[in-house]
Residue, then its C-alpha position, 0 to 999 in steps of 0.5 A: m339091675n338091682t342097685t341095692h347095696r348088699p354086703v359082699s362075702h369077703r371070705r371068698l375074696p383074697d385079702w388084697l381085693t378091695e375097692g380102690v386097689a389096682a388089679v390085672d385081669g386074665q387078659g392083661r388089662r390093668g384097672i382100679v376096682q370100683f365095686i365088688g358085688e352082684w351082677e347078672d350076666p345078660a347072656t346067660r342070666r346067671v347071677i354072680k354074687c361077687a363080680v368085680f367092676l374095674r375101670p382103667q386108672g385114667g378113666g375109660t370104659e368099665w368092665i366086669v370080671a365075673d370070676h375074681r380068681t382070674l385077677t392078680q394084684g397090680 
């Protein structure tokens, strides 16, 4: 995986969706946005340019949301 930081096209993201904010995914899991950037789905090898990396507020396992439109502000 390429860890080089690339600027994210914020015109595709809602104004509230930034690193450090709380968000709720489509399954009802609440987390803090850790990072927004490129991610390659290991199953399909499809590259997602603006994937959202979330982690539970108290710590725990990070998860990735490929489609930011499934997130709500939380």
